[in-house]
C-alpha positions in Angstrom: 6.6 26.7 15.7 5.6 28.1 12.2 2.5 27.3 10.3 4.2 25.0 7.9 5.7 22.9 10.8 2.3 22.8 12.5 0.6 21.6 9.4 3.2 18.9 8.9 2.7 17.7 12.5 -1.1 17.6 11.9 -0.5 15.4 8.8 1.7 13.0 10.8 -0.9 12.8 13.5 -3.7 12.1 11.0 -1.4 9.4 9.4 -0.9 7.6 12.7 -4.6 7.8 13.6 -5.5 6.6 10.1 -3.3 3.5 10.4 -4.9 2.6 13.7 -8.4 3.0 12.3 -7.8 1.4 8.9 -5.8 -1.6 9.9 -5.7 -2.7 13.5 -4.1 -6.0 12.5 -1.1 -4.3 10.9 1.2 -3.9 13.8 4.5 -3.0 12.2 4.8 0.8 12.2 8.5 1.2 13.1 11.5 1.2 10.7 13.2 -2.2 10.4 10.4 -3.9 12.4 10.0 -7.5 11.2 7.1 -8.4 8.9 4.4 -10.5 10.7 4.9 -13.1 7.9 8.7 -13.3 8.6 8.0 -13.8 12.3 5.5 -16.6 11.5 7.5 -18.4 8.8 11.1 -17.8 9.7 13.4 -18.9 6.8 10.4 -20.1 4.9 9.4 -16.5 4.4 12.0 -16.2 1.6 10.5 -18.9 -0.5 8.2 -17.7 -3.3 6.6 -21.0 -4.4 3.5 -20.5 -2.4 1.4 -18.4 -4.8 -2.2 -17.8 -3.7 -5.0 -18.5 -6.1 -8.3 -16.8 -5.3 -11.4 -18.9 -5.2 -14.3 -18.4 -7.5 -16.3 -16.7 -4.8 -13.4 -14.3 -4.0 -13.0 -13.4 -7.7 -16.7 -12.6 -7.9 -16.6 -10.5 -4.8 -13.6 -8.6 -6.0 -15.0 -8.0 -9.5 -18.2 -6.6 -8.0 -16.3 -4.3 -5.8 -13.9 -3.3 -8.6 -16.8 -2.3 -10.8 -17.9 0.1 -8.1 -14.5 1.7 -8.0 -14.2 2.5 -11.7 -13.9 6.2 -12.5 -12.2 9.4 -11.3 -11.2 10.1 -7.7 -9.6 13.0 -5.8 -7.9 13.0 -2.5 -4.7 13.1 -0.5 -1.9 10.8 0.6 0.7 10.6 3.3 3.9 8.7 2.7 6.2 7.5 5.4 9.7 6.3 4.4 12.6 4.8 6.4 15.9 6.5 5.6 19.4 6.3 6.9 21.4 3.3 8.0 19.9 0.0 9.2 21.3 0.6 12.7 20.0 4.2 12.9 17.0 4.6 10.6 15.0 7.8 10.6 11.3 8.3 9.5 10.5 10.9 6.8 7.0 12.0 5.9 5.6 13.5 2.7 2.1 14.5 1.8 0.6 15.0 -1.6 -2.7 15.6 -3.4 -4.0 12.8 -5.6 -5.9 12.6 -8.9 -6.7 9.0 -9.6 -8.4 7.1 -12.5 -9.5 3.5 -11.8 -10.5 1.0 -14.5 -11.1 -2.7 -14.7 -9.4 -4.5 -17.6 -10.7 -7.5 -19.6 -8.8 -9.9 -17.3 -10.5 -8.6 -14.2 -7.5 -6.7 -12.9 -7.8 -3.4 -11.2 -5.7 -0.7 -12.9 -5.0 2.5 -10.9 -3.5 5.5 -12.6 -2.4 8.1 -10.1 -1.0 11.7 -10.3 0.7 12.7 -7.1 1.4 16.4 -6.6 4.0 17.1 -3.8 3.5 20.8 -3.4 6.3 21.2 -0.9 8.8 19.9 -3.3 7.0 21.1 -6.5 7.1 17.6 -7.9 4.5 15.7 -9.9 4.9 11.9 -9.9 2.9 9.4 -11.9 2.2 5.9 -10.8 0.4 3.0 -12.4 -0.7 0.0 -10.3 -2.1 -3.3 -11.6 -3.6 -5.0 -8.5 -4.3 -8.7 -8.1 -2.8 -9.6 -11.5 -2.2 -13.1 -10.3 1.6 -13.2 -10.6 2.7 -12.2 -7.1 -0.3 -12.8 -4.9 0.9 -14.3 -1.6 -2.3 -14.0 0.5 -5.8 -12.6 0.2 -8.4 -12.0 2.8 -12.0 -10.8 2.0 -12.9 -9.1 5.2 -16.2 -7.8 3.9 -17.8 -7.1 0.5 -16.2 -3.6 0.6 -13.0 -4.5 2.5 -10.1 -6.7 1.5 -6.5 -7.2 2.3 -3.9 -8.9 0.1 -0.1 -9.4 0.0 2.3 -9.5 -2.9 5.8 -10.9 -2.7 8.4 -10.7 -5.4 12.2 -10.8 -5.8 13.6 -7.7 -7.6 17.0 -6.8 -8.8 19.1 -4.2 -7.0 20.6 -1.3 -9.0 24.2 -2.5 -8.5 24.1 -6.3 -7.9 22.1 -8.9 -6.1 18.3 -8.9 -5.4 15.9 -8.1 -2.6 12.6 -9.6 -1.6 9.8 -7.1 -1.6 6.6 -7.8 0.3 3.7 -5.3 -0.1 0.6 -5.4 2.0 -2.5 -3.7 0.6 -5.6 -2.9 2.5 -8.6 -1.3 0.7 -11.9 -0.2 2.1 -14.3 1.4 -0.3 -17.9 2.4 -1.2 -19.4 4.4 -4.1 -18.1 7.7 -2.8 -15.0 7.0 -0.7 -11.9 4.9 -0.9 -9.1 4.3 1.6 -6.0 2.4 0.7 -3.0 1.5 2.9 0.2 0.1 1.3 2.9 -1.2 3.6 6.2 -2.3 2.1 8.8 -4.7 3.7 12.3 -5.2 2.2 13.8 -8.6 2.9 11.3 -9.0 5.7 11.7 -5.6 7.4 9.4 -2.6 7.4 10.6 0.0 4.9 7.7 2.4 4.0 4.0 3.0 4.2 1.5 5.0 2.2 -2.1 6.1 3.0 -4.6 7.2 0.4 -7.9 8.9 1.2 -10.0 9.4 -1.9 -13.5 10.8 -2.6 -15.8 11.6 -5.5 
């Protein structure tokens, strides 16, 4: 086994351990596994009318936490993607370094601007996230002052025709000097990908 393969295996091991530590309640870690919400709701899962509206206390908690997160961060990510056919999916992993700028806009939304450098593929990817903007929030759970979980659900057009239902579960744990974010994506109710961020400053 060469050094590159060994390093990749270490990244995957850290990813699995990180999932267990960060989110013991998130049980779906296998390609095509059903979303816990799909299991609970059945066909009702595909309805989008039940938009969650945060309470005043939740908004205040979030705003206080968001203000602590503003600024520049550095770190790493590991991305797990499900490829192949539905019947025979395969898991692929990528790792990248992160440069992140976080700011709170006038509406109280958390804006995340990320530069992801995938050294193995010599690729730089930019991503802008606007979290908790109020349009697609399906559920929110304030676990603690520095720890919250929320779910977004939306219907998005496919490239060729039709549409797909995308559920994204975010879990964020943070303090002044460290931030962990887990993002799990389900397509039409089935596990499709997962991303782990570990940031410091």
